[in-house]
All heavy atoms as an XYZ file, in Angstrom:
863
protein
N      14.192     -6.613     14.819
C      12.923     -7.092     14.307
C      12.343     -6.050     13.351
O      12.268     -4.876     13.669
C      11.944     -7.338     15.451
C      10.621     -7.927     15.006
C       9.700     -8.233     16.176
O      10.060     -8.005     17.324
N       8.526     -8.736     15.890
N      11.943     -6.511     12.172
C      11.386     -5.611     11.176
C       9.919     -5.352     11.481
O       9.159     -6.285     11.741
C      11.536     -6.198      9.763
C      10.918     -5.273      8.729
C      13.006     -6.449      9.438
N       9.542     -4.096     11.434
C       8.147     -3.710     11.646
C       7.671     -2.820     10.517
O       8.410     -1.931     10.068
C       7.977     -2.980     12.982
C       8.104     -3.874     14.200
C       7.714     -3.178     15.482
O       8.082     -2.037     15.700
N       6.954     -3.864     16.315
N       6.447     -3.064     10.076
C       5.790     -2.233      9.081
C       4.533     -1.672      9.707
O       3.692     -2.436     10.205
C       5.412     -3.042      7.843
C       6.501     -3.401      6.823
C       7.544     -4.337      7.420
C       5.891     -4.016      5.580
N       4.386     -0.362      9.678
C       3.239      0.280     10.304
C       2.538      1.151      9.268
O       3.110      2.146      8.797
C       3.659      1.124     11.518
C       2.431      1.791     12.136
C       4.364      0.256     12.557
N       1.304      0.765      8.935
C       0.502      1.531      7.977
C      -0.291      2.613      8.691
O      -0.674      2.458      9.853
C      -0.477      0.621      7.215
C       0.163     -0.493      6.421
C       0.024     -1.838      7.088
O      -0.069     -1.870      8.327
O      -0.007     -2.869      6.386
N      -0.587      3.657      7.945
C      -1.459      4.713      8.436
C      -2.105      5.403      7.240
O      -1.674      5.213      6.103
C      -0.687      5.729      9.278
O       0.337      6.333      8.508
N      -3.145      6.186      7.522
C      -3.768      6.987      6.483
C      -5.101      6.484      5.978
O      -5.734      7.137      5.142
N      -5.543      5.341      6.463
C      -6.845      4.848      6.036
C      -7.973      5.654      6.647
O      -7.764      6.522      7.490
N      -9.188      5.354      6.199
C     -10.348      6.049      6.738
C     -11.540      5.935      5.833
O     -11.566      5.126      4.909
N     -12.522      6.764      6.124
C     -13.766      6.812      5.351
C     -13.709      7.994      4.383
O     -13.388      9.119      4.802
C     -14.959      6.962      6.291
C     -16.327      7.186      5.647
C     -16.734      5.980      4.810
C     -17.376      7.479      6.722
N     -14.013      7.736      3.128
C     -13.981      8.795      2.124
C     -15.146      8.592      1.153
O     -15.583      7.456      0.934
C     -12.627      8.791      1.383
C     -12.426      7.495      0.616
C     -12.473     10.000      0.482
N     -15.640      9.675      0.610
C     -16.736      9.587     -0.349
C     -16.203      9.156     -1.727
O     -15.026      9.391     -2.042
C     -17.439     10.934     -0.471
C     -18.205     11.341      0.765
C     -19.012     12.609      0.548
O     -18.764     13.384     -0.357
N     -20.003     12.807      1.407
N     -17.052      8.553     -2.523
C     -16.640      8.214     -3.899
C     -16.113      9.441     -4.627
O     -16.678     10.540     -4.504
C     -17.936      7.698     -4.532
C     -18.705      7.152     -3.376
C     -18.412      8.064     -2.228
N     -15.020      9.244     -5.350
C     -14.364     10.348     -6.027
C     -13.300     11.041     -5.202
O     -12.550     11.873     -5.733
N     -13.234     10.724     -3.937
C     -12.272     11.347     -3.051
C     -10.891     10.726     -3.120
O     -10.646      9.814     -3.928
N     -10.016     11.218     -2.248
C      -8.618     10.769     -2.240
C      -8.168     10.444     -0.824
O      -8.680     11.000      0.155
C      -7.705     11.862     -2.801
O      -8.005     12.153     -4.145
N      -7.211      9.542     -0.750
C      -6.514      9.218      0.495
C      -5.066      8.924      0.158
O      -4.759      8.472     -0.960
C      -7.123      7.988      1.176
C      -8.426      8.113      1.937
C      -8.886      6.732      2.399
C      -8.308      9.053      3.119
N      -4.202      9.151      1.125
C      -2.806      8.731      0.968
C      -2.443      7.806      2.129
O      -2.507      8.213      3.282
C      -1.847      9.913      0.922
C      -0.422      9.463      0.564
C       0.549     10.609      0.406
N       1.064     11.102      1.683
C       2.240     11.687      1.827
N       3.032     11.864      0.771
N       2.635     12.123      3.007
N      -2.057      6.594      1.784
C      -1.593      5.639      2.777
C      -0.072      5.735      2.916
O       0.630      5.980      1.935
C      -1.975      4.217      2.377
C      -3.447      3.942      2.099
C      -3.655      2.460      1.790
C      -4.327      4.382      3.248
N       0.387      5.529      4.126
C       1.823      5.499      4.401
C       2.169      4.190      5.100
O       1.365      3.643      5.845
C       2.227      6.676      5.296
O       1.933      7.915      4.697
N       3.377      3.728      4.855
C       3.879      2.527      5.528
C       5.318      2.802      5.944
O       6.203      2.941      5.091
C       3.808      1.323      4.613
S       4.598     -0.172      5.273
N       5.523      2.906      7.242
C       6.851      3.164      7.787
C       7.498      1.837      8.168
O       6.885      1.006      8.846
C       6.753      4.082      8.994
N       8.738      1.661      7.746
C       9.472      0.417      7.990
C      10.611      0.692      8.953
O      11.376      1.654      8.780
C      10.025     -0.157      6.680
C      10.786     -1.458      6.940
C       8.902     -0.400      5.687
N      10.723     -0.145      9.959
C      11.818     -0.013     10.913
C      12.482     -1.363     11.128
O      11.887     -2.404     10.875
C      11.302      0.535     12.245
O      10.368     -0.353     12.815
N      13.718     -1.318     11.576
C      14.396     -2.539     11.959
C      15.228     -3.189     10.883
O      15.766     -4.273     11.100
N      15.300     -2.558      9.711
C      16.110     -3.148      8.654
C      16.478     -2.085      7.632
O      16.126     -0.921      7.775
C      15.351     -4.293      7.986
O      16.198     -4.983      7.084
N      17.181     -2.489      6.598
C      17.602     -1.559      5.558
C      16.483     -1.433      4.541
O      16.298     -2.284      3.674
C      18.900     -2.042      4.890
C      19.997     -2.224      5.945
C      19.341     -1.039      3.817
C      21.253     -2.844      5.418
N      15.723     -0.364      4.653
C      14.519     -0.184      3.838
C      14.828     -0.231      2.347
O      14.088     -0.851      1.577
C      13.874      1.152      4.200
C      12.701      1.518      3.334
C      11.480      0.889      3.510
C      12.809      2.503      2.357
C      10.392      1.214      2.721
C      11.738      2.845      1.571
C      10.518      2.207      1.751
N      15.914      0.407      1.936
C      16.197      0.530      0.510
C      16.447     -0.818     -0.160
O      16.366     -0.942     -1.379
C      17.394      1.460      0.286
O      18.542      0.946      0.925
N      16.709     -1.838      0.615
C      16.978     -3.176      0.091
C      15.711     -3.859     -0.418
O      15.747     -4.699     -1.311
C      17.600     -4.027      1.199
C      17.737     -5.485      0.878
C      18.709     -5.935      0.008
C      16.890     -6.427      1.455
C      18.845     -7.278     -0.292
C      17.016     -7.775      1.165
C      17.997     -8.202      0.294
N      14.563     -3.473      0.134
C      13.324     -4.204     -0.120
C      12.530     -3.683     -1.307
O      12.465     -2.476     -1.550
C      12.413     -4.137      1.104
C      12.978     -4.819      2.326
C      13.408     -4.070      3.422
C      13.088     -6.199      2.381
C      13.932     -4.689      4.536
C      13.612     -6.823      3.497
C      14.030     -6.064      4.572
O      14.551     -6.672      5.667
N      11.899     -4.620     -2.007
C      10.789     -4.249     -2.881
C       9.560     -4.127     -1.991
O       9.363     -4.935     -1.077
C      10.567     -5.304     -3.951
N       8.743     -3.123     -2.258
C       7.592     -2.836     -1.423
C       6.310     -3.000     -2.222
O       6.277     -2.743     -3.431
C       7.666     -1.411     -0.871
C       8.904     -1.101     -0.045
S       9.006     -2.111      1.448
C       7.512     -1.611      2.311
N       5.263     -3.381     -1.513
C       3.979     -3.539     -2.188
C       2.830     -3.164     -1.297
O       2.939     -3.188     -0.066
N       1.747     -2.770     -1.941
C       0.475     -2.564     -1.255
C      -0.506     -3.620     -1.768
O      -0.681     -3.773     -2.981
C      -0.081     -1.169     -1.526
C       0.606     -0.076     -0.780
C       1.581      0.755     -1.241
C       0.355      0.305      0.574
N       1.974      1.634     -0.262
C       1.227      1.388      0.869
C      -0.501     -0.135      1.585
C       1.259      2.013      2.111
C      -0.473      0.490      2.808
C       0.401      1.556      3.068
N      -1.121     -4.314     -0.834
C      -2.147     -5.296     -1.136
C      -3.441     -4.867     -0.460
O      -3.436     -4.033      0.446
C      -1.745     -6.672     -0.592
C      -0.607     -7.333     -1.321
C       0.701     -6.883     -1.171
C      -0.823     -8.429     -2.149
C       1.751     -7.494     -1.844
C       0.216     -9.058     -2.815
C       1.502     -8.577     -2.658
O       2.534     -9.179     -3.318
N      -4.532     -5.456     -0.892
C      -5.800     -5.196     -0.224
C      -6.628     -6.467     -0.175
O      -6.479     -7.351     -1.020
C      -6.574     -4.076     -0.912
C      -7.080     -4.406     -2.316
C      -7.703     -3.167     -2.940
N      -8.200     -3.439     -4.297
C      -8.653     -2.488     -5.122
N      -8.645     -1.204     -4.730
N      -9.078     -2.810     -6.325
N      -7.494     -6.504      0.829
C      -8.393     -7.642      0.976
C      -9.773     -7.129      1.386
O      -9.923     -6.519      2.445
C      -7.868     -8.633      2.010
C      -8.662     -9.917      2.071
C      -7.940    -11.005      2.842
O      -7.037    -10.749      3.622
N      -8.350    -12.241      2.610
N     -10.723     -7.379      0.520
C     -12.111     -7.028      0.803
C     -12.792     -8.225      1.461
O     -12.360     -9.368      1.288
C     -12.822     -6.641     -0.484
N     -13.885     -7.990      2.194
C     -14.595     -9.097      2.849
C     -15.003    -10.171      1.854
O     -15.577     -9.881      0.804
C     -15.807     -8.409      3.468
C     -15.377     -7.004      3.679
C     -14.462     -6.692      2.530
N     -14.657    -11.413      2.174
C     -15.040    -12.523      1.318
C     -14.195    -12.704      0.080
O     -14.487    -13.568     -0.753
N     -13.143    -11.901     -0.040
C     -12.295    -11.990     -1.223
C     -10.857    -12.283     -0.825
O     -10.457    -12.083      0.314
C     -12.364    -10.690     -2.032
C     -13.729    -10.408     -2.636
C     -13.673     -9.209     -3.573
C     -15.011     -8.975     -4.232
N     -14.953     -7.822     -5.178
N     -10.090    -12.764     -1.806
C      -8.681    -13.026     -1.559
C      -7.879    -11.726     -1.557
O      -8.279    -10.736     -2.176
C      -8.124    -13.966     -2.639
C      -8.637    -15.387     -2.550
C      -7.909    -16.332     -3.497
O      -7.452    -15.915     -4.558
N      -7.803    -17.586     -3.116
N      -6.765    -11.771     -0.859
C      -5.864    -10.625     -0.863
C      -5.277    -10.472     -2.270
O      -4.879    -11.456     -2.890
C      -4.742    -10.817      0.157
C      -3.897     -9.597      0.403
C      -2.939     -9.810      1.563
N      -3.629    -10.035      2.822
C      -3.014    -10.075      4.001
N      -1.686     -9.916      4.068
N      -3.692    -10.293      5.103
N      -5.233     -9.220     -2.734
C      -4.722     -8.969     -4.081
C      -3.687     -7.856     -4.065
O      -3.753     -6.939     -3.248
C      -5.862     -8.589     -5.026
C      -6.587     -7.311     -4.659
C      -7.631     -6.906     -5.695
O      -7.749     -7.556     -6.748
O      -8.327     -5.893     -5.439
N      -2.754     -7.942     -5.019
C      -1.756     -6.896     -5.171
C      -2.391     -5.675     -5.809
O      -3.046     -5.770     -6.845
C      -0.592     -7.381     -6.043
C       0.489     -6.350     -6.352
C       1.245     -5.943     -5.100
C       1.452     -6.906     -7.408
N      -2.165     -4.534     -5.191
C      -2.649     -3.264     -5.727
C      -1.557     -2.565     -6.511
O      -1.758     -2.128     -7.650
C      -3.154     -2.345     -4.600
C      -3.566     -0.981     -5.146
C      -4.312     -2.999     -3.857
N      -0.381     -2.448     -5.885
C       0.745     -1.763     -6.515
C       2.028     -2.236     -5.864
O       2.042     -2.578     -4.687
C       0.608     -0.247     -6.381
N       3.099     -2.250     -6.659
C       4.397     -2.613     -6.133
C       5.464     -1.667     -6.647
O       5.281     -1.011     -7.686
N       6.555     -1.576     -5.921
C       7.666     -0.734     -6.343
C       8.963     -1.429     -5.968
O       9.134     -1.887     -4.845
C       7.559      0.687     -5.734
C       8.620      1.609     -6.328
C       7.600      0.666     -4.216
C       8.348      3.092     -6.047
N       9.869     -1.533     -6.940
C      11.128     -2.216     -6.692
C      12.069     -1.325     -5.872
O      11.796     -0.146     -5.625
C      11.814     -2.578     -8.012
O      12.246     -1.364     -8.648
C      10.873     -3.331     -8.942
N      13.180     -1.918     -5.455
C      14.180     -1.148     -4.700
C      14.739     -0.007     -5.545
O      15.221      0.984     -5.002
C      15.307     -2.071     -4.234
O      15.928     -2.695     -5.349
N      14.634     -0.125     -6.862
C      15.121      0.925     -7.757
C      14.038      1.912     -8.160
O      14.288      2.818     -8.938
C      15.731      0.297     -9.008
C      16.967     -0.525     -8.728
C      17.632     -0.988    -10.004
N      18.866     -1.737     -9.754
C      19.694     -2.162    -10.693
N      19.414     -1.931    -11.974
N      20.779     -2.815    -10.371
N      12.818      1.696     -7.649
C      11.767      2.660     -7.910
C      10.881      2.368     -9.103
O      10.102      3.232     -9.507
N      10.963      1.168     -9.645
C      10.093      0.810    -10.768
C       8.757      0.318    -10.222
O       8.719     -0.586     -9.395
C      10.744     -0.268    -11.646
C      12.059      0.261    -12.217
C       9.798     -0.684    -12.771
C      12.879     -0.787    -12.929
N       7.686      0.922    -10.699
C       6.353      0.656    -10.155
C       5.523     -0.195    -11.114
O       5.708     -0.146    -12.331
C       5.629      1.957     -9.865
N       4.607     -0.945    -10.527
C       3.620     -1.670    -11.322
C       2.296     -1.624    -10.581
O       2.266     -1.447     -9.351
C       4.040     -3.115    -11.582
C       4.124     -3.939    -10.322
O       5.052     -3.801     -9.532
N       3.141     -4.797    -10.111
N       1.199     -1.762    -11.336
C      -0.140     -1.574    -10.774
C      -1.101     -2.641    -11.269
O      -0.977     -3.132    -12.400
C      -0.697     -0.203    -11.169
C       0.136      0.955    -10.694
C       1.123      1.501    -11.497
C      -0.077      1.506     -9.426
C       1.900      2.558    -11.048
C       0.689      2.563     -8.967
C       1.679      3.083     -9.783
O       2.444      4.129     -9.339
N      -2.080     -2.929    -10.429
C      -3.202     -3.744    -10.875
C      -3.997     -2.942    -11.900
O      -4.093     -1.710    -11.796
C      -4.084     -4.121     -9.697
N      -4.576     -3.628    -12.854
C      -5.345     -2.931    -13.900
C      -6.463     -2.089    -13.306
O      -6.801     -1.021    -13.827
C      -5.924     -3.947    -14.888
C      -4.869     -4.553    -15.799
O      -3.762     -3.985    -15.892
O      -5.151     -5.605    -16.404
N      -7.037     -2.557    -12.208
C      -8.192     -1.883    -11.618
C      -7.853     -0.523    -11.015
O      -8.759      0.282    -10.766
C      -8.836     -2.771    -10.553
O      -7.892     -3.079     -9.542
N      -6.572     -0.259    -10.782
C      -6.193      1.013    -10.149
C      -5.286      1.875    -11.021
O      -4.954      2.999    -10.636
C      -5.505      0.776     -8.780
C      -6.379     -0.086     -7.889
C      -4.122      0.184     -8.946
N      -4.917      1.379    -12.193
C      -4.043      2.154    -13.078
C      -4.678      3.495    -13.419
O      -5.861      3.566    -13.741
C      -3.771      1.364    -14.357
C      -2.716      0.297    -14.217
C      -2.473     -0.420    -15.536
C      -1.425     -1.506    -15.376
N      -1.238     -2.283    -16.633
N      -3.876      4.546    -13.324
C      -4.355      5.888    -13.616
C      -5.011      6.576    -12.437
O      -5.294      7.778    -12.501
N      -5.274      5.818    -11.358
C      -5.905      6.406    -10.178
C      -4.990      6.379     -8.944
O      -5.036      7.291     -8.127
C      -7.199      5.659     -9.838
C      -8.234      5.680    -10.940
C      -9.581      5.097    -10.448
N      -9.470      3.695    -10.073
C      -9.800      3.225     -8.864
N     -10.238      4.043     -7.928
N      -9.693      1.927     -8.608
N      -4.201      5.326     -8.835
C      -3.317      5.155     -7.675
C      -1.868      5.356     -8.095
O      -1.483      5.018     -9.223
C      -3.458      3.749     -7.091
C      -4.761      3.460     -6.409
C      -5.856      4.312     -6.500
C      -4.893      2.301     -5.661
C      -7.054      4.023     -5.869
C      -6.081      1.998     -5.019
C      -7.160      2.849     -5.133
N      -1.071      5.875     -7.163
C       0.365      6.041     -7.396
C       1.141      5.568     -6.180
O       0.877      6.015     -5.060
C       0.714      7.508     -7.675
O      -0.033      7.980     -8.807
C       2.199      7.661     -7.972
N       2.075      4.662     -6.409
C       2.953      4.185     -5.337
C       4.283      4.920     -5.444
O       4.779      5.190     -6.544
C       3.150      2.659     -5.412
C       3.880      2.143     -4.181
C       3.869      2.248     -6.700
C       3.919      0.610     -4.068
N       4.837      5.259     -4.290
C       6.140      5.919     -4.265
C       6.862      5.523     -2.987
O       6.253      4.988     -2.055
C       5.980      7.444     -4.349
O       5.245      7.940     -3.247
N       8.158      5.778     -2.969
C       8.936      5.454     -1.778
C       9.934      6.571     -1.496
O      10.434      7.216     -2.422
C       9.651      4.113     -1.948
C      10.704      4.063     -3.039
C      11.191      2.619     -3.268
N      11.846      2.083     -2.080
C      11.974      0.775     -1.851
N      11.520     -0.115     -2.724
N      12.602      0.357     -0.762
N      10.188      6.754     -0.206
C      11.184      7.720      0.239
C      12.191      6.948      1.092
O      11.927      6.661      2.263
C      10.517      8.844      1.038
C      11.474      9.955      1.415
O      12.695      9.706      1.474
O      11.015     11.066      1.670
N      13.311      6.595      0.505
C      14.287      5.774      1.213
C      14.902      6.508      2.402
O      15.335      5.886      3.370
C      15.376      5.297      0.259
C      14.870      4.256     -0.731
O      13.824      3.646     -0.513
N      15.601      4.076     -1.814
N      14.937      7.831      2.339
C      15.480      8.601      3.456
C      14.561      8.527      4.678
O      15.027      8.654      5.812
C      15.688     10.051      3.045
N      13.270      8.327      4.426
C      12.297      8.261      5.518
C      11.842      6.838      5.807
O      10.958      6.625      6.645
C      11.086      9.132      5.199
C      11.402     10.625      5.116
C      10.153     11.438      4.862
C      10.472     12.931      4.841
N       9.262     13.761      4.591
N      12.402      5.869      5.092
C      12.012      4.459      5.274
C      10.505      4.273      5.148
O       9.882      3.534      5.922
C      12.476      3.938      6.642
C      13.967      3.759      6.712
O      14.685      4.023      5.748
N      14.454      3.323      7.858
N       9.925      4.939      4.166
C       8.469      4.954      4.036
C       8.057      4.747      2.577
O       8.699      5.283      1.670
C       7.900      6.285      4.551
O       8.281      6.456      5.926
C       6.380      6.307      4.466
N       6.986      3.990      2.402
C       6.358      3.834      1.101
C       4.944      4.393      1.190
O       4.294      4.307      2.237
C       6.349      2.351      0.646
C       5.537      1.487      1.597
C       5.854      2.213     -0.774
N       4.498      4.991      0.104
C       3.206      5.664      0.070
C       2.316      5.071     -1.024
O       2.805      4.515     -2.007
C       3.392      7.158     -0.216
C       4.305      7.865      0.737
C       5.644      8.080      0.426
C       3.835      8.323      1.970
C       6.498      8.726      1.303
C       4.675      8.980      2.856
C       6.004      9.174      2.518
O       6.844      9.828      3.393
N       1.033      5.232     -0.827
C       0.069      4.907     -1.874
C      -0.923      6.062     -1.948
O      -1.747      6.232     -1.040
C      -0.659      3.593     -1.593
C      -1.598      3.138     -2.706
C      -0.798      2.747     -3.955
C      -2.467      1.961     -2.254
N      -0.803      6.859     -2.989
C      -1.749      7.940     -3.228
C      -2.912      7.384     -4.016
O      -2.729      6.835     -5.107
C      -1.082      9.067     -4.018
C      -2.003     10.222     -4.363
C      -2.471     10.974     -3.128
O      -1.687     11.272     -2.232
N      -3.755     11.291     -3.081
N      -4.097      7.503     -3.468
C      -5.287      6.942     -4.081
C      -6.250      8.068     -4.431
O      -6.722      8.778     -3.539
C      -5.963      5.950     -3.130
C      -5.029      4.860     -2.641
S      -5.868      3.606     -1.663
C      -6.320      4.560     -0.220
N      -6.502      8.238     -5.713
C      -7.425      9.268     -6.200
C      -8.625      8.624     -6.880
O      -8.597      7.438     -7.231
C      -6.697     10.181     -7.188
C      -5.524     10.914     -6.573
O      -5.543     11.252     -5.384
N      -4.505     11.168     -7.370
N      -9.662      9.408     -7.070
C     -10.880      8.940     -7.747
C     -11.356      7.611     -7.158
O     -11.653      6.652     -7.881
C     -10.624      8.786     -9.259
O     -10.198      9.999     -9.827
N     -11.423      7.567     -5.852
C     -11.776      6.328     -5.170
C     -13.201      5.900     -5.488
O     -14.111      6.727     -5.656
C     -11.579      6.484     -3.668
C     -10.112      6.407     -3.226
C      -9.916      7.016     -1.855
C      -9.651      4.949     -3.232
N     -13.367      4.573     -5.556
C     -14.657      3.967     -5.865
C     -15.074      3.070     -4.709
O     -14.223      2.578     -3.952
C     -14.527      3.116     -7.136
C     -13.997      3.858     -8.347
C     -13.812      2.909     -9.521
C     -13.252      3.629    -10.737
N     -13.052      2.692    -11.885
N     -16.368      2.796     -4.586
C     -16.807      1.881     -3.517
C     -16.094      0.522     -3.573
O     -15.834     -0.067     -2.514
C     -18.308      1.747     -3.783
C     -18.688      3.048     -4.419
C     -17.501      3.410     -5.289
N     -15.777      0.056     -4.751
C     -15.101     -1.235     -4.867
C     -13.640     -1.198     -4.403
O     -12.988     -2.240     -4.341
C     -15.166     -1.758     -6.314
C     -14.723     -0.774     -7.369
C     -15.891     -0.028     -8.005
O     -16.804      0.412     -7.260
O     -15.866      0.120     -9.257
N     -13.124     -0.030     -4.071
C     -11.797      0.062     -3.475
C     -11.826     -0.196     -1.970
O     -10.768     -0.272     -1.328
C     -11.189      1.453     -3.718
C     -10.912      1.725     -5.188
O     -10.424      0.813     -5.885
O     -11.197      2.852     -5.642
N     -13.003     -0.338     -1.416
C     -13.139     -0.607      0.017
C     -12.490     -1.927      0.379
O     -12.791     -2.964     -0.220
C     -14.625     -0.625      0.410
O     -15.185      0.677      0.207
C     -14.785     -1.031      1.865
N     -11.583     -1.877      1.344
C     -10.834     -3.074      1.741
C      -9.898     -2.698      2.882
O      -9.723     -1.519      3.202
C     -10.018     -3.614      0.569
N      -9.290     -3.723      3.465
C      -8.150     -3.510      4.338
C      -6.899     -3.524      3.463
O      -6.703     -4.459      2.674
C      -8.047     -4.586      5.431
C      -6.816     -4.344      6.296
C      -9.305     -4.596      6.289
N      -6.102     -2.484      3.593
C      -4.888     -2.349      2.790
C      -3.670     -2.713      3.637
O      -3.507     -2.219      4.751
C      -4.767     -0.920      2.266
C      -5.701     -0.650      1.109
C      -7.083     -0.573      1.300
C      -5.218     -0.497     -0.186
C      -7.947     -0.351      0.237
C      -6.072     -0.262     -1.260
C      -7.425     -0.196     -1.039
O      -8.281      0.027     -2.097
N      -2.829     -3.574      3.062
C      -1.653     -4.070      3.758
C      -0.386     -3.664      3.019
O      -0.331     -3.714      1.775
C      -1.689     -5.597      3.841
C      -2.832     -6.165      4.634
C      -4.033     -6.488      4.018
C      -2.712     -6.389      6.006
C      -5.080     -7.026      4.744
C      -3.758     -6.922      6.736
C      -4.947     -7.230      6.099
O      -5.987     -7.752      6.815
N       0.630     -3.363      3.786
C       1.954     -3.061      3.261
C       2.805     -4.323      3.338
O       2.704     -5.093      4.306
C       2.558     -1.940      4.106
S       4.217     -1.443      3.649
N       3.637     -4.532      2.341
C       4.476     -5.726      2.270
C       5.884     -5.340      1.860
O       6.066     -4.489      0.990
C       3.873     -6.713      1.265
C       4.758     -7.905      0.992
O       5.318     -8.047     -0.087
N       4.887     -8.779      1.972
N       6.863     -5.996      2.479
C       8.276     -5.791      2.125
C       8.908     -7.144      1.838
O       8.780     -8.073      2.635
C       9.024     -5.103      3.263
N       9.565     -7.248      0.689
C      10.232     -8.493      0.322
C      11.653     -8.202     -0.129
O      11.928     -7.188     -0.766
C       9.476     -9.251     -0.793
C       8.130     -9.729     -0.305
C       9.317     -8.377     -2.025
N      12.542     -9.143      0.212
C      13.927     -9.026     -0.198
C      14.674    -10.283      0.181
O      14.660    -10.668      1.351
N      15.287    -10.967     -0.754
C      15.926    -12.232     -0.455
C      14.889    -13.229      0.040
O      13.890    -13.487     -0.618
N      15.108    -13.769      1.224
C      14.132    -14.700      1.821
C      13.167    -13.984      2.753
O      12.295    -14.607      3.354
C      14.851    -15.807      2.607
O      15.640    -15.200      3.635
C      15.755    -16.621      1.693
N      13.311    -12.679      2.885
C      12.471    -11.916      3.806
C      11.135    -11.584      3.182
O      11.052    -11.279      1.985
C      13.178    -10.624      4.215
N      10.091    -11.624      3.993
C       8.738    -11.311      3.544
C       7.981    -10.815      4.767
O       7.598    -11.601      5.630
C       8.068    -12.558      2.959
C       6.720    -12.248      2.321
O       6.295    -11.070      2.318
O       6.073    -13.191      1.824
N       7.754     -9.502      4.838
C       7.147     -8.899      6.017
C       5.841     -8.198      5.661
O       5.698     -7.659      4.555
C       8.104     -7.881      6.651
C       9.431     -8.457      7.058
C      10.585     -8.179      6.333
C       9.542     -9.271      8.181
C      11.814     -8.700      6.707
C      10.760     -9.800      8.562
C      11.897     -9.508      7.821
O      13.107    -10.024      8.193
N       4.916     -8.185      6.630
C       3.605     -7.575      6.446
C       3.289     -6.627      7.583
O       3.681     -6.852      8.734
C       2.523     -8.648      6.386
C       2.605     -9.514      5.182
C       3.327    -10.664      5.042
C       1.941     -9.305      3.931
N       3.155    -11.181      3.774
C       2.304    -10.364      3.064
C       1.086     -8.315      3.442
C       1.833    -10.465      1.756
C       0.612     -8.417      2.144
C       0.992     -9.482      1.306
N       2.541     -5.578      7.238
C       1.996     -4.707      8.245
C       0.683     -5.253      8.764
O       0.186     -6.295      8.311
N       0.071     -4.509      9.688
C      -1.165     -4.977     10.343
C      -2.410     -4.614      9.547
O      -3.482     -5.140      9.829
C      -1.261     -4.380     11.752
C      -1.788     -2.947     11.824
C      -0.799     -1.900     11.327
O       0.362     -2.193     11.054
N      -1.255     -0.665     11.229
N      -2.255     -3.723      8.573
C      -3.378     -3.327      7.727
C      -4.054     -2.056      8.193
O      -4.040     -1.723      9.380
N      -4.632     -1.358      7.235
C      -5.402     -0.157      7.533
C      -6.674     -0.173      6.684
O      -6.638     -0.501      5.492
C      -4.579      1.123      7.275
O      -5.315      2.273      7.693
C      -4.200      1.287      5.813
N      -7.793      0.157      7.307
C      -9.087      0.055      6.638
C      -9.334      1.281      5.762
O      -9.171      2.425      6.221
C     -10.209     -0.064      7.671
C     -11.605     -0.079      7.082
C     -11.914     -1.351      6.334
O     -11.629     -2.451      6.815
N     -12.508     -1.230      5.148
N      -9.739      1.033      4.541
C     -10.191      2.086      3.634
C     -11.637      1.789      3.272
O     -11.940      0.705      2.772
C      -9.318      2.155      2.370
C      -9.931      3.115      1.345
C      -7.908      2.584      2.725
N     -12.508      2.740      3.532
C     -13.928      2.591      3.218
C     -14.356      3.736      2.317
O     -14.184      4.903      2.676
C     -14.786      2.576      4.484
O     -14.346      1.511      5.342
C     -16.252      2.380      4.141
N     -14.879      3.391      1.156
C     -15.353      4.390      0.192
C     -16.870      4.279      0.134
O     -17.413      3.297     -0.375
C     -14.733      4.171     -1.191
C     -15.168      5.299     -2.142
C     -13.221      4.094     -1.097
N     -17.529      5.292      0.655
C     -18.981      5.238      0.759
C     -19.544      6.641      0.883
O     -18.914      7.528      1.462
C     -19.393      4.407      1.971
O     -20.798      4.439      2.145
N     -20.737      6.812      0.351
C     -21.415      8.098      0.500
C     -22.347      8.068      1.698
O     -23.006      9.062      2.011
C     -22.180      8.440     -0.783
O     -23.079      7.400     -1.105
C-alpha cells in the first residue's frame, strides 16, 4: 500500500520560510511525478508546484521565485521550500504522486502565515 506522509507545516510570520517534506513508502518513488497542492478555506484545491520523474519542475504563477520543489529519489522524499511567505499562502498543503493509473494523496499539513 502506497503512503504519503507530509511534514513541516506550521505557523510562520510573513516573510518567513518553511520547508515541507513528503515521504513516500510502498512503491517505487522514482516512477512517480510528484506535486504539491494547497487548499485554503472556501477555495478549491490548486496546484502549487510539480516535478516530473526526471526532475523537471513547474510552478503556479503565484509562487514563482518564492517556492522551490525538489526530490530525493534515494530518500523517497519530495520537498517544497517556501520563502518570502505571504498571508495568502495560508492553506492545507497536500502531497500528490501520479504515475500510470496511480494517483495518491497525503493527509495534508497546515501552513499558516500570520503576524
